[in-house]
C-alpha positions in Angstrom: 94.6 90.9 78.0 96.1 93.1 80.6 96.2 95.9 78.1 92.6 95.4 77.1 91.7 95.5 80.8 93.5 98.8 81.3 92.0 100.4 78.1 88.4 99.4 79.4 89.1 100.8 82.9 90.5 104.0 81.6 87.7 104.6 79.0 85.1 104.0 81.9 86.8 106.4 84.1 86.9 109.1 81.5 83.3 108.4 80.5 82.3 108.9 84.1 84.3 112.2 84.2 86.3 111.1 87.1 89.6 111.7 85.5 88.8 115.1 84.1 87.5 116.3 87.5 90.7 115.1 89.3 88.9 112.3 91.3 91.8 109.9 90.7 91.6 108.0 94.0 88.0 106.9 92.9 89.8 104.1 91.0 89.8 102.3 94.4 86.2 101.3 93.7 87.6 98.9 91.0 89.6 97.1 94.0 86.2 96.9 95.9 87.5 99.5 98.4 85.3 102.5 98.8 87.2 105.3 100.1 86.0 107.6 102.9 83.6 110.6 101.9 82.4 113.2 104.3 79.2 114.9 104.0 78.5 116.8 107.3 75.1 118.0 106.3 74.0 114.4 105.9 75.7 113.1 109.0 73.9 115.7 111.0 70.5 114.8 109.5 71.0 111.2 110.2 72.3 111.5 113.7 68.9 113.2 114.7 66.8 110.3 113.4 68.8 107.1 113.5 69.6 104.5 116.0 73.4 104.6 116.8 75.3 101.4 116.9 78.8 100.9 118.2 80.4 97.8 116.6 83.9 96.8 118.2 86.8 96.0 116.0 87.0 92.5 114.4 83.3 91.8 114.9 80.8 90.2 112.5 77.7 92.1 113.1 75.3 90.9 110.5 75.1 87.3 109.2 73.9 85.8 105.8 70.2 85.3 105.7 69.7 87.2 109.1 66.6 89.2 109.4 67.3 92.6 107.8 64.8 95.5 107.4 67.1 98.6 107.8 69.3 100.9 106.0 72.7 101.4 107.5 75.1 104.3 107.2 78.9 104.3 108.3 79.6 107.3 110.5 83.0 106.1 111.5 85.2 103.2 110.8 85.4 100.5 108.0 83.3 97.6 107.2 83.9 94.5 104.9 80.9 92.9 103.2 81.2 89.3 101.8 79.7 86.2 100.6 80.3 82.8 101.8 79.2 79.5 100.1 78.5 76.1 101.7 82.1 75.0 101.3 83.3 77.9 103.3 84.8 80.0 100.2 84.6 83.7 100.6 84.1 86.6 98.1 84.3 90.2 99.1 81.6 92.3 97.5 83.1 95.5 98.9 84.8 97.2 101.7 83.2 100.6 103.0 84.5 103.5 104.8 82.9 106.5 106.5 80.0 108.2 104.4 78.6 104.9 102.7 75.2 103.3 102.9 74.8 99.6 102.9 71.4 97.7 102.9 69.9 100.1 100.5 68.5 97.4 98.0 66.9 95.6 100.9 65.4 98.9 102.1 64.2 100.0 98.6 62.8 96.5 97.7 61.4 95.7 101.1 63.6 92.6 101.5 63.7 91.3 104.9 67.0 89.5 104.9 70.7 89.9 103.9 72.6 87.8 101.5 75.8 89.0 102.9 78.0 88.9 106.1 79.1 92.2 107.5 82.3 92.6 109.4 83.8 95.5 111.3 87.6 95.9 110.3 88.1 98.6 113.0 86.1 100.2 115.7 82.9 101.4 113.9 79.9 103.7 114.4 76.8 102.9 112.3 73.6 104.9 112.1 70.5 102.5 111.5 67.3 103.7 110.0 64.2 101.5 110.2 61.8 101.3 107.3 59.5 104.1 108.5 62.5 106.6 109.0 64.0 105.5 105.5 60.6 106.4 103.7 60.3 109.6 105.6 63.8 110.8 104.5 63.3 109.5 101.0 60.2 111.7 100.8 61.6 114.9 102.5 65.3 115.0 102.0 67.0 115.6 98.5 70.4 115.5 100.4 69.7 111.9 101.6 68.3 110.8 98.2 71.2 112.1 96.2 73.8 110.4 98.5 71.9 107.1 98.7 71.6 107.2 94.8 75.4 108.0 94.5 76.2 104.9 96.8 74.1 102.7 94.6 75.7 103.9 91.4 79.2 103.5 92.6 78.4 100.0 93.6 76.8 99.1 90.5 79.9 100.3 88.4 82.1 98.5 90.6 80.2 95.3 90.3 79.9 95.5 86.7 83.7 96.0 86.4 84.3 93.1 88.7 82.1 90.7 86.5 83.9 91.9 83.5 87.3 91.3 85.3 86.6 87.7 86.5 85.1 86.8 83.3 87.8 88.1 80.7 91.0 88.4 82.7 93.3 85.8 83.8 94.2 85.3 87.6 97.6 86.8 86.9 96.3 89.9 85.1 93.8 90.4 88.2 96.7 90.2 90.6 98.8 92.7 88.8 95.7 94.9 88.5 95.2 94.6 92.3 98.7 95.4 93.2 99.0 98.4 90.8 95.6 99.9 92.1 96.7 99.5 95.7 100.0 101.4 95.2 100.9 104.6 97.1 102.8 106.5 94.4 104.4 108.8 97.1 105.8 106.0 99.0 109.0 105.0 97.2 111.9 102.9 98.5 115.4 102.7 97.1 114.2 104.9 94.3 112.5 102.2 92.3 110.1 100.1 94.6 106.4 101.4 95.4 104.8 100.2 98.6 101.2 99.0 98.8 98.6 101.2 100.5 97.0 98.5 102.4 98.7 95.3 103.5 96.8 92.0 103.0 97.7 88.5 103.5 97.8 86.2 100.3 94.4 84.6 101.6 92.8 88.2 101.6 94.1 89.1 98.4 92.7 85.8 96.9 89.2 86.9 98.5 89.4 90.2 96.5 90.6 88.8 93.0 88.5 85.5 93.2 91.3 82.9 93.6 92.8 80.6 96.1 95.6 81.6 98.7 97.7 78.9 97.1 97.4 80.5 93.6 98.2 84.1 94.9 101.3 82.7 96.7 102.4 80.9 93.4 101.8 84.1 91.3 103.5 86.3 93.7 106.7 84.0 93.5 106.5 84.3 89.6 106.1 88.1 89.6 109.0 88.3 92.1 111.1 86.1 89.9 110.4 88.4 87.0 111.5 91.4 88.8 108.1 93.0 88.8 107.7 92.9 92.5 109.8 92.4 95.7 109.0 91.2 99.1 110.6 93.4 102.1 109.6 92.4 105.7 106.7 90.3 104.2 105.4 93.4 102.3 104.9 93.5 98.7 106.6 96.4 96.6 106.0 96.9 92.8 108.8 97.9 90.6 108.3 101.7 89.7 109.5 101.2 86.1 107.0 98.3 85.5 104.0 100.3 87.0 104.9 103.4 84.9 105.3 101.5 81.8 101.9 99.7 82.6 100.1 103.0 83.1 101.7 104.5 80.1 100.6 101.5 78.0 97.0 101.8 79.4 97.0 105.6 78.5 98.4 104.9 74.9 95.8 102.2 74.2 93.1 104.5 75.4 94.1 107.3 73.2 94.2 104.9 70.2 90.8 103.5 71.1 89.5 107.0 71.4 91.0 108.1 68.0 89.3 105.1 66.3 85.9 106.2 67.5 86.4 109.7 66.0 
């Protein structure tokens, strides 16, 4: 199942042209983390029209079902957007950095509430466009339209993959995928252990991969006992050989799948 997951991921990346164009880091969208992207022309355009909001670190600034009739653009910082059910169970939809819009569906469909919570993970500056400003820019600015459409498409691809991942892959496979995608390949310790790019608690990992903190803790113990990972100062490190063999297997399976299509 893990091999199937990898084949599908690599085929999708190739079909989108990301690998051929060298955009390897865009793989982070499959971990629900959208990396910073900078468009100075767009930022200058929005700064002249939008209301500027300053959100302090660790602040929930939008609540589920709150009145919502605006489009938001992250000028600086990082925001997390998640759902919460009546039992208090969270599911992260995505984490956004500088250069990303949110609220675009509500703005386009003229929906007046949000179904998500929005939380600033660090000090954040946001440009807020009301419905009139949004319509004016949609009519007058190709830069604005192109960037907005790009945001929507990236999110749709990510969410489609997330549905596939939750439906077809085991919790163990989802955890391994998360750990492998979150690696910093340049940060190697003792010649064979790769550090994680972002440190998360077991609870936070569970929110991303769709399981409980208890399940994450149990699976991490299992992976540690198998030698796939180790824990150093409460940080997870992945065995470099395991990671490289996993990637090699993904690429081999992708090649076989492509050959069968010829």
